[in-house]
mmCIF file of the N, C-alpha and C atoms, coordinates in Angstrom:
data_MODEL
# 
_entry.id   MODEL 
# 
loop_
_atom_site.group_PDB 
_atom_site.id 
_atom_site.type_symbol 
_atom_site.label_atom_id 
_atom_site.label_alt_id 
_atom_site.label_comp_id 
_atom_site.label_asym_id 
_atom_site.label_entity_id 
_atom_site.label_seq_id 
_atom_site.pdbx_PDB_ins_code 
_atom_site.Cartn_x 
_atom_site.Cartn_y 
_atom_site.Cartn_z 
_atom_site.occupancy 
_atom_site.B_iso_or_equiv 
_atom_site.pdbx_formal_charge 
_atom_site.auth_seq_id 
_atom_site.auth_comp_id 
_atom_site.auth_asym_id 
_atom_site.auth_atom_id 
_atom_site.pdbx_PDB_model_num 
ATOM 1  N N  . UNK A 1 1  ? 132.012 50.780 147.425 1.00 0.00 ? 1  UNK A N  1 
ATOM 2  C CA . UNK A 1 1  ? 132.077 51.563 146.181 1.00 0.00 ? 1  UNK A CA 1 
ATOM 3  C C  . UNK A 1 1  ? 133.245 52.550 146.237 1.00 0.00 ? 1  UNK A C  1 
ATOM 4  N N  . UNK A 1 2  ? 133.874 52.753 145.092 1.00 0.00 ? 2  UNK A N  1 
ATOM 5  C CA . UNK A 1 2  ? 134.992 53.690 145.037 1.00 0.00 ? 2  UNK A CA 1 
ATOM 6  C C  . UNK A 1 2  ? 134.484 55.038 144.543 1.00 0.00 ? 2  UNK A C  1 
ATOM 7  N N  . UNK A 1 3  ? 134.046 55.846 145.496 1.00 0.00 ? 3  UNK A N  1 
ATOM 8  C CA . UNK A 1 3  ? 133.505 57.155 145.131 1.00 0.00 ? 3  UNK A CA 1 
ATOM 9  C C  . UNK A 1 3  ? 134.588 58.056 144.555 1.00 0.00 ? 3  UNK A C  1 
ATOM 10 N N  . UNK A 1 4  ? 135.825 57.862 145.014 1.00 0.00 ? 4  UNK A N  1 
ATOM 11 C CA . UNK A 1 4  ? 136.921 58.691 144.508 1.00 0.00 ? 4  UNK A CA 1 
ATOM 12 C C  . UNK A 1 4  ? 137.053 58.510 142.996 1.00 0.00 ? 4  UNK A C  1 
ATOM 13 N N  . UNK A 1 5  ? 137.028 57.270 142.538 1.00 0.00 ? 5  UNK A N  1 
ATOM 14 C CA . UNK A 1 5  ? 137.136 57.019 141.106 1.00 0.00 ? 5  UNK A CA 1 
ATOM 15 C C  . UNK A 1 5  ? 135.937 57.609 140.382 1.00 0.00 ? 5  UNK A C  1 
ATOM 16 N N  . UNK A 1 6  ? 134.760 57.496 140.996 1.00 0.00 ? 6  UNK A N  1 
ATOM 17 C CA . UNK A 1 6  ? 133.544 58.041 140.396 1.00 0.00 ? 6  UNK A CA 1 
ATOM 18 C C  . UNK A 1 6  ? 133.675 59.538 140.187 1.00 0.00 ? 6  UNK A C  1 
ATOM 19 N N  . UNK A 1 7  ? 134.124 60.234 141.223 1.00 0.00 ? 7  UNK A N  1 
ATOM 20 C CA . UNK A 1 7  ? 134.265 61.687 141.115 1.00 0.00 ? 7  UNK A CA 1 
ATOM 21 C C  . UNK A 1 7  ? 135.378 62.062 140.138 1.00 0.00 ? 7  UNK A C  1 
ATOM 22 N N  . UNK A 1 8  ? 136.403 61.211 140.050 1.00 0.00 ? 8  UNK A N  1 
ATOM 23 C CA . UNK A 1 8  ? 137.461 61.464 139.063 1.00 0.00 ? 8  UNK A CA 1 
ATOM 24 C C  . UNK A 1 8  ? 136.880 61.411 137.654 1.00 0.00 ? 8  UNK A C  1 
ATOM 25 N N  . UNK A 1 9  ? 135.998 60.422 137.413 1.00 0.00 ? 9  UNK A N  1 
ATOM 26 C CA . UNK A 1 9  ? 135.353 60.316 136.106 1.00 0.00 ? 9  UNK A CA 1 
ATOM 27 C C  . UNK A 1 9  ? 134.489 61.543 135.848 1.00 0.00 ? 9  UNK A C  1 
ATOM 28 N N  . UNK A 1 10 ? 133.722 61.955 136.861 1.00 0.00 ? 10 UNK A N  1 
ATOM 29 C CA . UNK A 1 10 ? 132.891 63.151 136.726 1.00 0.00 ? 10 UNK A CA 1 
ATOM 30 C C  . UNK A 1 10 ? 133.761 64.351 136.390 1.00 0.00 ? 10 UNK A C  1 
ATOM 31 N N  . UNK A 1 11 ? 134.886 64.458 137.061 1.00 0.00 ? 11 UNK A N  1 
ATOM 32 C CA . UNK A 1 11 ? 135.791 65.591 136.832 1.00 0.00 ? 11 UNK A CA 1 
ATOM 33 C C  . UNK A 1 11 ? 136.307 65.581 135.394 1.00 0.00 ? 11 UNK A C  1 
ATOM 34 N N  . UNK A 1 12 ? 136.691 64.391 134.915 1.00 0.00 ? 12 UNK A N  1 
ATOM 35 C CA . UNK A 1 12 ? 137.161 64.292 133.535 1.00 0.00 ? 12 UNK A CA 1 
ATOM 36 C C  . UNK A 1 12 ? 136.054 64.693 132.569 1.00 0.00 ? 12 UNK A C  1 
ATOM 37 N N  . UNK A 1 13 ? 134.823 64.247 132.857 1.00 0.00 ? 13 UNK A N  1 
ATOM 38 C CA . UNK A 1 13 ? 133.690 64.604 132.002 1.00 0.00 ? 13 UNK A CA 1 
ATOM 39 C C  . UNK A 1 13 ? 133.508 66.114 131.986 1.00 0.00 ? 13 UNK A C  1 
ATOM 40 N N  . UNK A 1 14 ? 133.582 66.733 133.162 1.00 0.00 ? 14 UNK A N  1 
ATOM 41 C CA . UNK A 1 14 ? 133.386 68.182 133.258 1.00 0.00 ? 14 UNK A CA 1 
ATOM 42 C C  . UNK A 1 14 ? 134.478 68.918 132.484 1.00 0.00 ? 14 UNK A C  1 
ATOM 43 N N  . UNK A 1 15 ? 135.682 68.353 132.476 1.00 0.00 ? 15 UNK A N  1 
ATOM 44 C CA . UNK A 1 15 ? 136.801 69.027 131.809 1.00 0.00 ? 15 UNK A CA 1 
ATOM 45 C C  . UNK A 1 15 ? 136.755 68.793 130.298 1.00 0.00 ? 15 UNK A C  1 
ATOM 46 N N  . UNK A 1 16 ? 136.569 67.527 129.875 1.00 0.00 ? 16 UNK A N  1 
ATOM 47 C CA . UNK A 1 16 ? 136.713 67.200 128.463 1.00 0.00 ? 16 UNK A CA 1 
ATOM 48 C C  . UNK A 1 16 ? 135.425 67.391 127.681 1.00 0.00 ? 16 UNK A C  1 
ATOM 49 N N  . UNK A 1 17 ? 134.278 67.158 128.318 1.00 0.00 ? 17 UNK A N  1 
ATOM 50 C CA . UNK A 1 17 ? 133.013 67.265 127.592 1.00 0.00 ? 17 UNK A CA 1 
ATOM 51 C C  . UNK A 1 17 ? 132.792 68.665 127.049 1.00 0.00 ? 17 UNK A C  1 
ATOM 52 N N  . UNK A 1 18 ? 132.945 69.720 127.849 1.00 0.00 ? 18 UNK A N  1 
ATOM 53 C CA . UNK A 1 18 ? 132.778 71.069 127.315 1.00 0.00 ? 18 UNK A CA 1 
ATOM 54 C C  . UNK A 1 18 ? 133.795 71.387 126.221 1.00 0.00 ? 18 UNK A C  1 
ATOM 55 N N  . UNK A 1 19 ? 134.997 70.866 126.355 1.00 0.00 ? 19 UNK A N  1 
ATOM 56 C CA . UNK A 1 19 ? 136.037 71.158 125.368 1.00 0.00 ? 19 UNK A CA 1 
ATOM 57 C C  . UNK A 1 19 ? 135.671 70.589 123.999 1.00 0.00 ? 19 UNK A C  1 
ATOM 58 N N  . UNK A 1 20 ? 134.987 69.439 123.978 1.00 0.00 ? 20 UNK A N  1 
ATOM 59 C CA . UNK A 1 20 ? 134.666 68.781 122.710 1.00 0.00 ? 20 UNK A CA 1 
ATOM 60 C C  . UNK A 1 20 ? 133.270 69.148 122.215 1.00 0.00 ? 20 UNK A C  1 
ATOM 61 N N  . UNK A 1 21 ? 132.322 69.377 123.124 1.00 0.00 ? 21 UNK A N  1 
ATOM 62 C CA . UNK A 1 21 ? 130.922 69.543 122.743 1.00 0.00 ? 21 UNK A CA 1 
ATOM 63 C C  . UNK A 1 21 ? 130.396 70.947 122.983 1.00 0.00 ? 21 UNK A C  1 
ATOM 64 N N  . UNK A 1 22 ? 131.221 71.828 123.543 1.00 0.00 ? 22 UNK A N  1 
ATOM 65 C CA . UNK A 1 22 ? 130.742 73.168 123.867 1.00 0.00 ? 22 UNK A CA 1 
ATOM 66 C C  . UNK A 1 22 ? 130.328 73.898 122.598 1.00 0.00 ? 22 UNK A C  1 
ATOM 67 N N  . UNK A 1 23 ? 131.081 73.717 121.519 1.00 0.00 ? 23 UNK A N  1 
ATOM 68 C CA . UNK A 1 23 ? 130.763 74.420 120.275 1.00 0.00 ? 23 UNK A CA 1 
ATOM 69 C C  . UNK A 1 23 ? 129.443 73.936 119.711 1.00 0.00 ? 23 UNK A C  1 
ATOM 70 N N  . UNK A 1 24 ? 129.250 72.611 119.636 1.00 0.00 ? 24 UNK A N  1 
ATOM 71 C CA . UNK A 1 24 ? 128.000 72.068 119.108 1.00 0.00 ? 24 UNK A CA 1 
ATOM 72 C C  . UNK A 1 24 ? 126.833 72.498 119.980 1.00 0.00 ? 24 UNK A C  1 
ATOM 73 N N  . UNK A 1 25 ? 127.000 72.389 121.290 1.00 0.00 ? 25 UNK A N  1 
ATOM 74 C CA . UNK A 1 25 ? 125.933 72.764 122.220 1.00 0.00 ? 25 UNK A CA 1 
ATOM 75 C C  . UNK A 1 25 ? 125.632 74.249 122.101 1.00 0.00 ? 25 UNK A C  1 
ATOM 76 N N  . UNK A 1 26 ? 126.661 75.043 121.957 1.00 0.00 ? 26 UNK A N  1 
ATOM 77 C CA . UNK A 1 26 ? 126.480 76.493 121.843 1.00 0.00 ? 26 UNK A CA 1 
ATOM 78 C C  . UNK A 1 26 ? 125.723 76.821 120.557 1.00 0.00 ? 26 UNK A C  1 
ATOM 79 N N  . UNK A 1 27 ? 126.071 76.140 119.466 1.00 0.00 ? 27 UNK A N  1 
ATOM 80 C CA . UNK A 1 27 ? 125.385 76.383 118.201 1.00 0.00 ? 27 UNK A CA 1 
ATOM 81 C C  . UNK A 1 27 ? 123.915 76.002 118.313 1.00 0.00 ? 27 UNK A C  1 
ATOM 82 N N  . UNK A 1 28 ? 123.620 74.852 118.917 1.00 0.00 ? 28 UNK A N  1 
ATOM 83 C CA . UNK A 1 28 ? 122.228 74.431 119.078 1.00 0.00 ? 28 UNK A CA 1 
ATOM 84 C C  . UNK A 1 28 ? 121.471 75.427 119.942 1.00 0.00 ? 28 UNK A C  1 
ATOM 85 N N  . UNK A 1 29 ? 122.100 75.859 121.031 1.00 0.00 ? 29 UNK A N  1 
ATOM 86 C CA . UNK A 1 29 ? 121.441 76.807 121.924 1.00 0.00 ? 29 UNK A CA 1 
ATOM 87 C C  . UNK A 1 29 ? 121.233 78.137 121.213 1.00 0.00 ? 29 UNK A C  1 
ATOM 88 N N  . UNK A 1 30 ? 122.212 78.540 120.426 1.00 0.00 ? 30 UNK A N  1 
ATOM 89 C CA . UNK A 1 30 ? 122.121 79.827 119.734 1.00 0.00 ? 30 UNK A CA 1 
ATOM 90 C C  . UNK A 1 30 ? 121.016 79.784 118.682 1.00 0.00 ? 30 UNK A C  1 
ATOM 91 N N  . UNK A 1 31 ? 120.921 78.663 117.971 1.00 0.00 ? 31 UNK A N  1 
ATOM 92 C CA . UNK A 1 31 ? 119.887 78.521 116.945 1.00 0.00 ? 31 UNK A CA 1 
ATOM 93 C C  . UNK A 1 31 ? 118.508 78.527 117.595 1.00 0.00 ? 31 UNK A C  1 
ATOM 94 N N  . UNK A 1 32 ? 118.399 77.787 118.686 1.00 0.00 ? 32 UNK A N  1 
ATOM 95 C CA . UNK A 1 32 ? 117.104 77.735 119.367 1.00 0.00 ? 32 UNK A CA 1 
ATOM 96 C C  . UNK A 1 32 ? 116.881 79.037 120.117 1.00 0.00 ? 32 UNK A C  1 
# 
């Protein structure tokens, strides 16, 4: 298994996911 590629994907998710979904998630959390 290529764990390096796996962690690279995780890293991309950690970087890009908050950038795109942080606002929606924040709004949901704030409402709740």
